[in-house]
N, C-alpha and C positions, 0 to 999 in steps of 0.2 A: 709235685702234687699240691693242690690247693688245700689250705687248712679248712676243716669242716666248720660250719657256722656255730657260734656259741649258742647252745640250746638251753642254757641256764635261765631261770626267771630274771627279768630285768627290774632293778630297783632304781628309783630316782631319789637321790639324797639332796635335800634342800636346806641350807644353813648359810648365814652370812659370815660365820666365823670359820676360816680355813682349818683351824685346829679341831673344831668339832667334826668337820667333814673327814679329816684325817683319821680320827678315832673310829668313826662309822666305817670308813673304808677298811681299816684293819679288822674290824669286827665281822664284816660281811663279804669281803672280796673272795674268800675261798669258795663260797657257795653260790654267788650271784654275779650277774653282769651288772655293773654299776654305772649310773649316769649322775652328773653333779650339776647343781645350780646354786648361785649365791644370792638370788633375790627372787621375789615373787613372779615378776614378769618373765624372767629367764626360765623359771620353773614351768610356767604355762606353755612357753614356746617348746621346751623339751618334751613335755607331755604330748603335745599335738604332733611333734615331729617323730617321736619314738614310741609313744603309747606304752609306758612301762606297766609292769604287772602290779606294782605297789609303789606308793610314795611315802617316804619318811620326811616329815615336814616340820621345820622350826616355826614357832609362832611369832616371836618378836624379830622382825627384819625391817630394814629401812625401806621406805616406800610402801609396798604392798605387804600387809601382814599375812601370816600363815592362815589365819581365819578367812581372810579375803580370798586367798588362793583356793582354799578348800571349798568355799562357797561357790566360786566360779566353776570349779571342776564339777561340782554336784549339779549345777544348773545346765550343764552341757550334756545332752544325751550321749555324745561320743565318749565322754570321760567320766560320766556319773558313776559307773560301776567299778572304777579303779579304787581299791581301798587306800585310805589315807591314815597314817599313824602319825600323830603329833609327838615330836621329841623335843621337850622344852624345859626350861628352868622354872616356868610358871606352874608350880606344883600344887596350888590350892584347889579345893574341890570346885569352886565356882568356875575357874578356868577350864578344868577338866570337863565339867558339865557343858560349858559353852562349846568346847571342841567336839564333843560327842553329839551335841544337839544339832550342829550344822552338817553332820554326816561323816565325821571321822569314825573309824572302827576301833581305835585304841589311843591311849595317851600314856606316854612314857616320860618320866621325870628325869631331868639331868641333875647331878651326874648319874649315868645309867650303868647298870651291870651288863656287860657284853652278852652274857648267857641269856639274860632276860630279853634283850633285843632280838637275838637270834631265835629264841623260842616264840616270841610274839610274831615275828615275820613268818616263820614256818606255819604257825597256826592260821594266820589270815590268808596266806597263799593256799593252804589246804582247803579252807572254806570256799575260796574262789573256784578252785578246781572242782570241788564237789558240786557247786552251783552250776558250773559249766556242764558237768556230766548230766545233771538233772535236766538242764535246758536242752541239751542235745537229745537225750532220751525222749523228751516230750516232742521235740521237733520231728523225730523219726516216727513216733506214733501218729502225729498229725499228717505227715506225708503219706503214710500207709492209708489213713482214712481218706485222704484226697484221691489216692489211687483207686480205692473202692468206688468212690463217687463216679469216676470215669466209666465204670462198668455198669452203672445202674441208671435208672430213670430219675433218681432223686437228686435234689439240688444240694449244694453245699450249705444253704441256709437251713435245710432240714436237720442236718446233724448238729448245727449250732443251736437251733431252737430246742431240739429234744435233749441235748446234753445240759442246757441251762434249766429246762424243766426238771431233769433228774437231780441236778444240784439243789434246786428249790425244795423238792420233795425230801431229799436227804436231810437238809437242815431242819425242815419241819418235823421230821421223824426223830430228831434228837442227835443226829450224827455231828461230829465236830466239823469245824471249817476245813481242817486238813483232809479228813475223809471225804467230805462233800466235794472239795476241789479235785481230789483224785478221781472221783466219779465223773465230774465234769470233763476231765481230760481223757478218761477211759471210754466213756459212752460213745464218742464218735467212731470207735472201732467196732461197734456191734455187728456191722455187716461186712467187715473186711473179707470174710470168706467168699463173698460173691466174686472176688477176683478169680476164683477157681471154677466158677460156673460158666458153661459154654454160652456165648452170646445168643445163640439161637433160642436158648431157653430163657435167659435173663431178660431179653428184650422182646420176647414173643408178645404180640399185641392181644392175643386171645387167651382163653383158658388153657392151662397146662394139662396135658394128659397125665394119667396116673404114673407112668414111667418117668415123665419129665418132672413131676412133682417130687418123686423120690430123689432125683438128682438135685433139685432146687434145695431141698431140706438139708442137703449135705453142706450147705454154706456155713452152718453153725460149727460143724466138726472141722471144716477146712479153716475157718477163722481161728479157732482155738489152736490148731496145728501151726498156722502161720505165726501167731503170737508166741507160741512155745510155752514150756513149763517153767515157772519161776516160783521160788518159795514165798515171795511176798512182793508188795509194791505195785506200781502202776501197770506194768505188763501182765502181772498175775491177775489183777482186777479186770483188765481189758480182755484177757483170754477167757475168764469166767463169764463175763457178759456175752462175749461172742458165742460161746457154746450154749448158754442157758436162757437167752432172752426170748426164745420161742417155747420154753416150757410153760405149762398152764397150771393154774392153782388146783384144778381137779385131776391132774395127772395125765391128761390126754395130749400133752404137747410133745415136742421133740427137741433134741435127739434121744434123750435118756428117759423120758416118761416120768420125770420127777414130779412130786406132788407137794402142795402146801409149803410148809417152811423148810422142806428139803431143798427147795429151789433157792439158790443164793439170793439174799435180799437185794443186792445190786441189780441182778437180772430182773427181779420182780418190779423194781422201780423203773428200770429202763423200758420194760414191756409196756407199762402204762404211758410213759412219756412218748415212746416211739409210735404206738398205735394212735394216740390222740393227734400227734402232728401229721401222721400219714393220712388220717381221715380228713383233717381240716386243710390239707394242701391239695392244690390242683396238680394232676399228673396227665400225661398224654392219653392215658387210658380211662380217666375218670375226672369228674368235676369235684371241686372241694365241697365237703360237707359243711354245714353250719356248726357253730360251737354247740348249740343245743342238741343237734342230731348226734354229734360225736359223744356228748355227755350221756345221752340216753343209752347209747350202745355200751359205753363203759360201765354205767350203772347196772345195766342188764347183765353184763358179764362179770360183775363182782361176785367172787366166790366160785366162778367157773373158770374163765380165762385168767382173771386178775386177782391178786391179793386184796381182800376187802379193806384191810388197813391202808394200803397204798391208795386205793380208790378214794377212801374217805379223806385222806390227807390231800389228795389231788383236788378234790372238790372244795375243801376248806381253803385252799390256797389259789383258787381260780383267778382272783384279781391279779396276782403276781404272774401266773401262767399267761394270762392274756396280755399283760404288759410285755412279757418276753416275746410273745407271738408278734406283737405290733413292732417291737424294736427291731427284730430281725426278719421282717416280712420279705417274701420273695419280690424281686423287682420285676416289673412288667417287661 
């Protein structure tokens, strides 16, 4: 029977002194698959051949220094995200600053404590794994958003524009960059529930009947169900927006008839961003409205359909909104 492949994280250990490599080997071999290189050029070749999960790198080596190796790795998109930890006898603050400044994630001085090395490696590999989980989650959300676009008459540029409008409004309303970025990534999911609406209704060229409209409005509930219940984070925000972005400030919206500040603020922001972009975009069933026409409607619906504060912030930030509209304009 064939041996199963080694699933442990792979580390590349780079040092021109065999004794130092031996110490690192004894420190790390129980938990990791180890690769070795004794100069900078060999290190770069091993990285490109095996793409390790982390590099432990000496600074002072003949030929190419560790700083030069790290700089080369960080300039290459294929290797830029591989964490580099310097392990070196150059222990002064200036050298540590230089190493971190060119992209290393940590700096360990020789002679080192094996427990410290193991702890630092575990920490940085955990951070990489956490980043990969976040990236994968975002990619899944984006894929679901694209799936919804295939069911609708709207273009991919619509969700790009309206999500950037939403981020702009969130920043202007005092939200942190982190919260605004989550809104940017969650907003494209607002209509994911249309996946569950029959094509005969979703693509009907004329006006929907009362019965068809009842079915169409269910896309909010379906969207929230697709995204599921989560205690916090991106998917929770996306589900909230999917369910509530058709609620109205005066309480006449759907699906829950929420009113005023009972409507989640993210949904209130997305409502304005979504309607503005829908009005100013051409669709098979309508011509694009002018910006002035769209603004007249939004102003008229302030306090009825839309949160008046969000409307005011939207108008105050109109130059940035229009720059976004131009940047991600639909192609002919």
